[in-house]
MDTraj code that builds the backbone (N, CA, C; nanometers):
import mdtraj as md
import numpy as np

residues = "UNK UNK UNK UNK UNK UNK UNK UNK UNK UNK UNK UNK UNK UNK UNK UNK UNK UNK UNK UNK UNK UNK UNK UNK UNK UNK UNK UNK UNK UNK UNK UNK UNK UNK UNK UNK UNK UNK UNK UNK UNK UNK UNK UNK UNK UNK UNK UNK UNK UNK UNK UNK UNK UNK UNK UNK UNK UNK UNK UNK UNK UNK UNK UNK UNK UNK UNK UNK UNK UNK UNK UNK UNK UNK UNK UNK UNK UNK UNK UNK UNK UNK UNK UNK UNK UNK UNK UNK UNK UNK UNK UNK UNK UNK UNK UNK UNK UNK UNK UNK UNK UNK UNK UNK UNK UNK UNK UNK UNK UNK UNK UNK UNK UNK".split()
xyz = np.array([
    [-4.4456, 11.3156, -8.1936],
    [-4.3547, 11.2140, -8.2427],
    [-4.4050, 11.0777, -8.1951],
    [-4.4257, 10.9863, -8.2880],
    [-4.4724, 10.8533, -8.2495],
    [-4.3537, 10.7625, -8.2204],
    [-4.3775, 10.6692, -8.1326],
    [-4.2730, 10.5757, -8.0941],
    [-4.2917, 10.4460, -8.1727],
    [-4.1867, 10.3976, -8.2366],
    [-4.1936, 10.2725, -8.3114],
    [-4.1662, 10.1584, -8.2147],
    [-4.2553, 10.0618, -8.2159],
    [-4.2381, 9.9463, -8.1280],
    [-4.2127, 9.8229, -8.2139],
    [-4.1036, 9.7572, -8.1900],
    [-4.0687, 9.6367, -8.2642],
    [-4.1342, 9.5156, -8.2000],
    [-4.1826, 9.4255, -8.2829],
    [-4.2396, 9.3028, -8.2292],
    [-4.1348, 9.1921, -8.2344],
    [-4.1326, 9.1128, -8.1284],
    [-4.0397, 9.0006, -8.1181],
    [-4.1197, 8.8769, -8.0803],
    [-4.1097, 8.7735, -8.1627],
    [-4.1719, 8.6455, -8.1315],
    [-4.0622, 8.5512, -8.0838],
    [-4.0825, 8.4918, -7.9667],
    [-3.9905, 8.3911, -7.9143],
    [-4.0426, 8.2540, -7.9552],
    [-3.9590, 8.1760, -8.0206],
    [-3.9948, 8.0426, -8.0673],
    [-3.9235, 7.9371, -7.9838],
    [-4.0002, 7.8397, -7.9353],
    [-3.9428, 7.7286, -7.8589],
    [-3.9842, 7.5984, -7.9277],
    [-3.8932, 7.5346, -8.0009],
    [-3.9272, 7.4059, -8.0625],
    [-3.9117, 7.2920, -7.9613],
    [-4.0132, 7.2045, -7.9542],
    [-4.0069, 7.0907, -7.8614],
    [-4.0711, 6.9677, -7.9239],
    [-3.9918, 6.8657, -7.9443],
    [-4.0444, 6.7383, -7.9944],
    [-4.0955, 6.6556, -7.8777],
    [-4.1944, 6.5729, -7.9067],
    [-4.2474, 6.4849, -7.8026],
    [-4.1442, 6.3792, -7.7644],
    [-4.0824, 6.3191, -7.8642],
    [-3.9839, 6.2137, -7.8391],
    [-3.8457, 6.2632, -7.8784],
    [-3.7710, 6.3091, -7.7802],
    [-3.6335, 6.3503, -7.8058],
    [-3.5512, 6.2258, -7.8367],
    [-3.4658, 6.2344, -7.9353],
    [-3.3889, 6.1168, -7.9755],
    [-3.2644, 6.0940, -7.8907],
    [-3.1941, 6.1986, -7.8553],
    [-3.0690, 6.1810, -7.7811],
    [-3.0904, 6.1688, -7.6313],
    [-3.1793, 6.2504, -7.5758],
    [-3.2072, 6.2465, -7.4315],
    [-3.3568, 6.2228, -7.4160],
    [-3.3933, 6.1015, -7.3815],
    [-3.5340, 6.0631, -7.3718],
    [-3.6087, 6.1496, -7.2707],
    [-3.7199, 6.2057, -7.3142],
    [-3.8076, 6.2814, -7.2254],
    [-3.7490, 6.4098, -7.1702],
    [-3.6503, 6.4675, -7.2377],
    [-3.5808, 6.5835, -7.1804],
    [-3.6727, 6.7023, -7.1548],
    [-3.7688, 6.7278, -7.2411],
    [-3.8569, 6.8431, -7.2223],
    [-3.9460, 6.8293, -7.0995],
    [-3.9708, 6.7043, -7.0586],
    [-4.0603, 6.6770, -6.9455],
    [-3.9862, 6.6515, -6.8145],
    [-3.8555, 6.6459, -6.8209],
    [-3.7785, 6.6139, -6.6995],
    [-3.8137, 6.7078, -6.5858],
    [-3.8261, 6.6508, -6.4686],
    [-3.8570, 6.7307, -6.3507],
    [-3.7372, 6.8186, -6.3160],
    [-3.7650, 6.9450, -6.2956],
    [-3.6627, 7.0406, -6.2545],
    [-3.7264, 7.1274, -6.1473],
    [-3.6893, 7.1028, -6.0232],
    [-3.7438, 7.1775, -5.9089],
    [-3.8971, 7.1726, -5.9057],
    [-3.9508, 7.0544, -5.9361],
    [-4.0946, 7.0338, -5.9217],
    [-4.1805, 7.0663, -6.0424],
    [-4.1195, 7.1066, -6.1515],
    [-4.1958, 7.1383, -6.2735],
    [-4.1241, 7.0793, -6.3947],
    [-4.1965, 7.0639, -6.5055],
    [-4.1286, 7.0154, -6.6263],
    [-4.0239, 7.1165, -6.6728],
    [-3.9168, 7.0675, -6.7275],
    [-3.8055, 7.1525, -6.7696],
    [-3.8510, 7.2700, -6.8558],
    [-3.9430, 7.2461, -6.9491],
    [-3.9837, 7.3530, -7.0411],
    [-4.0634, 7.4636, -6.9732],
    [-4.1132, 7.4390, -6.8532],
    [-4.1915, 7.5395, -6.7808],
    [-4.1097, 7.6675, -6.7582],
    [-3.9834, 7.6518, -6.7246],
    [-3.9021, 7.7661, -6.6817],
    [-3.8692, 7.8632, -6.7947],
    [-3.8287, 7.8120, -6.9102],
    [-3.7970, 7.9033, -7.0202],
    [-3.9244, 7.9702, -7.0709],
    [-4.0351, 7.8973, -7.0664],
    [-4.1621, 7.9556, -7.1093],
    [-4.1994, 8.0721, -7.0188],
    [-4.1875, 8.0539, -6.8886],
    [-4.2194, 8.1599, -6.7925],
    [-4.1249, 8.2787, -6.8112],
    [-3.9967, 8.2523, -6.8285],
    [-3.8989, 8.3600, -6.8474],
    [-3.9333, 8.4445, -6.9694],
    [-3.9666, 8.3796, -7.0787],
    [-3.9999, 8.4533, -7.2012],
    [-4.1289, 8.5328, -7.1859],
    [-4.2281, 8.4758, -7.1195],
    [-4.3534, 8.5487, -7.0965],
    [-4.3316, 8.6717, -7.0096],
    [-4.2394, 8.6618, -6.9161],
    [-4.2126, 8.7729, -6.8244],
    [-4.1226, 8.8811, -6.8845],
    [-4.0649, 8.8548, -6.9996],
    [-3.9749, 8.9520, -7.0627],
    [-4.0565, 9.0582, -7.1363],
    [-4.0433, 9.1844, -7.0965],
    [-4.1229, 9.2899, -7.1604],
    [-4.0859, 9.3156, -7.3069],
    [-3.9722, 9.2672, -7.3504],
    [-3.9303, 9.2874, -7.4892],
    [-3.9882, 9.1829, -7.5850],
    [-4.0449, 9.0762, -7.5293],
    [-4.1046, 8.9694, -7.6097],
    [-4.2532, 8.9981, -7.6253],
    [-4.2999, 9.0071, -7.7485],
    [-4.4415, 9.0370, -7.7718],
    [-4.5269, 8.9115, -7.7853],
    [-4.4651, 8.7985, -7.8182],
    [-4.5395, 8.6739, -7.8342],
    [-4.4456, 8.5570, -7.8086],
    [-4.4966, 8.4524, -7.7426],
    [-4.4222, 8.3284, -7.7228],
    [-4.4977, 8.2194, -7.7976],
    [-4.4252, 8.1424, -7.8784],
    [-4.4863, 8.0337, -7.9549],
    [-4.4038, 7.9068, -7.9370],
    [-4.4720, 7.7981, -7.9055],
    [-4.4076, 7.6680, -7.8915],
    [-4.4445, 7.5842, -8.0127],
    [-4.3425, 7.5366, -8.0827],
    [-4.3612, 7.4466, -8.1961],
    [-4.3467, 7.3047, -8.1422],
    [-4.4523, 7.2238, -8.1561],
    [-4.4472, 7.0900, -8.0992],
    [-4.5372, 6.9923, -8.1729],
    [-4.5061, 6.8655, -8.1545],
    [-4.5917, 6.7572, -8.2015],
    [-4.6500, 6.6825, -8.0815],
    [-4.6396, 6.7406, -7.9637],
    [-4.6749, 6.6740, -7.8385],
    [-4.8081, 6.7218, -7.7813],
    [-4.9003, 6.6288, -7.7630],
    [-5.0256, 6.6645, -7.6955],
    [-5.0002, 6.6914, -7.5476],
    [-4.8995, 6.6262, -7.4902],
    [-4.8647, 6.6494, -7.3496],
    [-4.8239, 6.7949, -7.3284],
    [-4.7376, 6.8453, -7.4139],
    [-4.6933, 6.9847, -7.4035],
    [-4.8097, 7.0788, -7.4319],
    [-4.8863, 7.0498, -7.5353],
    [-5.0005, 7.1341, -7.5709],
    [-5.0985, 7.1458, -7.4546],
    [-5.1309, 7.0343, -7.3900],
    [-5.2247, 7.0361, -7.2777],
    [-5.1677, 7.1125, -7.1584],
    [-5.0401, 7.0921, -7.1282],
    [-4.9773, 7.1621, -7.0158],
    [-4.9769, 7.3127, -7.0405],
    [-4.9378, 7.3515, -7.1604],
    [-4.9318, 7.4939, -7.1940],
    [-5.0710, 7.5560, -7.1881],
    [-5.1710, 7.4871, -7.2390],
    [-5.3085, 7.5386, -7.2347],
    [-5.3560, 7.5612, -7.0921],
    [-5.3114, 7.4772, -7.0020],
    [-5.3524, 7.4875, -6.8613],
    [-5.2733, 7.5939, -6.7850],
    [-5.1430, 7.6041, -6.8104],
    [-5.0554, 7.6887, -6.7287],
    [-5.0109, 7.8197, -6.7945],
    [-5.0175, 7.8272, -6.9256],
    [-4.9669, 7.9448, -6.9970],
    [-5.0649, 7.9867, -7.1060],
    [-5.1711, 8.0500, -7.0673],
    [-5.2766, 8.0858, -7.1628],
    [-5.2293, 8.1821, -7.2716],
    [-5.1247, 8.2582, -7.2469],
    [-5.0773, 8.3547, -7.3456],
    [-4.9807, 8.2988, -7.4484],
    [-4.9529, 8.1693, -7.4416],
    [-4.8559, 8.1080, -7.5327],
    [-4.9292, 8.0439, -7.6503],
    [-4.8790, 8.0700, -7.7702],
    [-4.9359, 8.0089, -7.8907],
    [-4.8695, 7.8744, -7.9169],
    [-4.9492, 7.7792, -7.9615],
    [-4.8967, 7.6487, -8.0006],
    [-4.8961, 7.6416, -8.1526],
    [-4.7808, 7.6058, -8.2074],
    [-4.7690, 7.5786, -8.3501],
    [-4.7581, 7.4272, -8.3625],
    [-4.8620, 7.3651, -8.4158],
    [-4.8571, 7.2200, -8.4328],
    [-4.7602, 7.1871, -8.5460],
    [-4.6582, 7.1107, -8.5112],
    [-4.5561, 7.0780, -8.6106],
    [-4.6142, 6.9846, -8.7171],
    [-4.6026, 7.0226, -8.8436],
    [-4.6550, 6.9371, -8.9508],
    [-4.5817, 6.8025, -8.9558],
    [-4.6509, 6.7033, -9.0030],
    [-4.5962, 6.5674, -9.0109],
    [-4.4617, 6.5637, -9.0839],
    [-4.4474, 6.6387, -9.1919],
    [-4.3239, 6.6328, -9.2708],
    [-4.2038, 6.6965, -9.1999],
    [-4.2261, 6.7613, -9.0848],
    [-4.1160, 6.8213, -9.0083],
    [-4.0900, 6.7486, -8.8762],
    [-4.1472, 6.6313, -8.8579],
    [-4.1363, 6.5605, -8.7298],
    [-4.0209, 6.4623, -8.7215],
    [-3.9594, 6.4293, -8.8292],
    [-3.8493, 6.3340, -8.8289],
    [-3.7275, 6.3946, -8.7592],
    [-3.6533, 6.3128, -8.6878],
    [-3.5356, 6.3589, -8.6150],
    [-3.4224, 6.4092, -8.7029],
    [-3.4283, 6.3794, -8.8311],
    [-3.3237, 6.4221, -8.9243],
    [-3.3531, 6.5579, -8.9882],
    [-3.4683, 6.6153, -8.9601],
    [-3.5060, 6.7440, -9.0193],
    [-3.4207, 6.8542, -8.9563],
    [-3.3549, 6.9368, -9.0363],
    [-3.2748, 7.0464, -8.9805],
    [-3.3626, 7.1481, -8.9060],
    [-3.3104, 7.2003, -8.7975],
    [-3.3836, 7.3000, -8.7189],
    [-3.4183, 7.4220, -8.8039],
    [-3.3334, 7.4561, -8.8983],
    [-3.3632, 7.5707, -8.9851],
    [-3.4948, 7.5525, -9.0601],
    [-3.5262, 7.4296, -9.1016],
    [-3.6527, 7.4037, -9.1708],
    [-3.7715, 7.4266, -9.0779],
    [-3.7564, 7.3873, -8.9535],
    [-3.8633, 7.4067, -8.8546],
    [-3.8819, 7.5555, -8.8267],
    [-3.7724, 7.6265, -8.8107],
    [-3.7811, 7.7707, -8.7853],
    [-3.8432, 7.8428, -8.9050],
    [-3.8060, 7.8044, -9.0254],
    [-3.8661, 7.8656, -9.1444],
    [-4.0171, 7.8432, -9.1466],
    [-4.0599, 7.7246, -9.1077],
    [-4.2041, 7.6987, -9.0998],
    [-4.2687, 7.7898, -8.9957],
    [-4.2083, 7.7984, -8.8778],
    [-4.2652, 7.8802, -8.7700],
    [-4.2755, 8.0269, -8.8108],
    [-4.1744, 8.0759, -8.8782],
    [-4.1762, 8.2147, -8.9253],
    [-4.2882, 8.2357, -9.0276],
    [-4.3158, 8.1329, -9.1057],
    [-4.4203, 8.1460, -9.2083],
    [-4.5612, 8.1510, -9.1490],
    [-4.5766, 8.1060, -9.0243],
    [-4.7106, 8.1052, -8.9630],
    [-4.7248, 8.2059, -8.8487],
    [-4.6202, 8.2845, -8.8234],
    [-4.6281, 8.3918, -8.7235],
    [-4.5818, 8.5213, -8.7887],
    [-4.6359, 8.6301, -8.7430],
    [-4.6030, 8.7596, -8.8023],
    [-4.5241, 8.8427, -8.7018],
    [-4.4030, 8.8788, -8.7389],
    [-4.3194, 8.9580, -8.6499],
    [-4.2091, 9.0267, -8.7292],
    [-4.1515, 9.1275, -8.6668],
    [-4.0346, 9.1924, -8.7256],
    [-3.9077, 9.1153, -8.6907],
    [-3.9061, 9.0582, -8.5702],
    [-3.7884, 8.9872, -8.5204],
    [-3.8311, 8.8563, -8.4556],
    [-3.7385, 8.7595, -8.4569],
    [-3.7628, 8.6290, -8.3960],
    [-3.6444, 8.5933, -8.3072],
    [-3.6752, 8.5282, -8.1966],
    [-3.5742, 8.4748, -8.1065],
    [-3.6077, 8.3280, -8.0892],
    [-3.5111, 8.2407, -8.1095],
    [-3.5344, 8.0979, -8.0922],
    [-3.4470, 8.0487, -7.9785],
    [-3.5070, 7.9737, -7.8887],
    [-3.4323, 7.9145, -7.7785],
    [-3.4866, 7.7746, -7.7538],
    [-3.4241, 7.7043, -7.6617],
    [-3.4634, 7.5662, -7.6326],
    [-3.5176, 7.5542, -7.4908],
    [-3.5922, 7.4490, -7.4685],
    [-3.6473, 7.4241, -7.3352],
    [-3.5383, 7.3862, -7.2358],
    [-3.4215, 7.3551, -7.2851],
    [-3.3109, 7.3130, -7.1991],
    [-3.2308, 7.4313, -7.1455],
    [-3.2925, 7.5486, -7.1403],
    [-3.2306, 7.6690, -7.0831],
    [-3.3103, 7.7173, -6.9619],
    [-3.3316, 7.6344, -6.8610],
    [-3.4206, 7.6749, -6.7518],
    [-3.3688, 7.7907, -6.6671],
    [-3.2403, 7.8161, -6.6699],
    [-3.1843, 7.9221, -6.5855],
    [-3.1588, 8.0516, -6.6620],
    [-3.1996, 8.0571, -6.7872],
    [-3.1824, 8.1777, -6.8674],
    [-3.2627, 8.2920, -6.8079],
    [-3.2026, 8.4079, -6.7975],
    [-3.2715, 8.5273, -6.7451],
    [-3.2571, 8.6394, -6.8423],
])
top = md.Topology()
chain = top.add_chain()
for i, resn in enumerate(residues, 1):
    res = top.add_residue(resn, chain, resSeq=i)
    for name in ("N", "CA", "C"):
        top.add_atom(name, md.element.get_by_symbol(name[0]), res)
traj = md.Trajectory(xyz[None], top)
């Protein structure tokens, strides 16, 4: 009997310039950028098969490349970078460029999520 394994991609959307809270993704939280914690939590979860960060930020891309080699970066297309773009449009784009049975979307502002 074979065991069916479901794939789950965790999506974390992060804009470089947050409109309501300036620099929120980069805010220091216990010595690291805020987004560091949710990224680590998702990587450590055995039920998550892939972590992908959707961003327009070279700062985030460089940090992730240095600290989280297993995380995929989805470069946000220019037409999805405006602050008025609904999150559903961004998620639909991310789903179109990643292959999975299931998706989980969360924000970098959940550093204490376990």
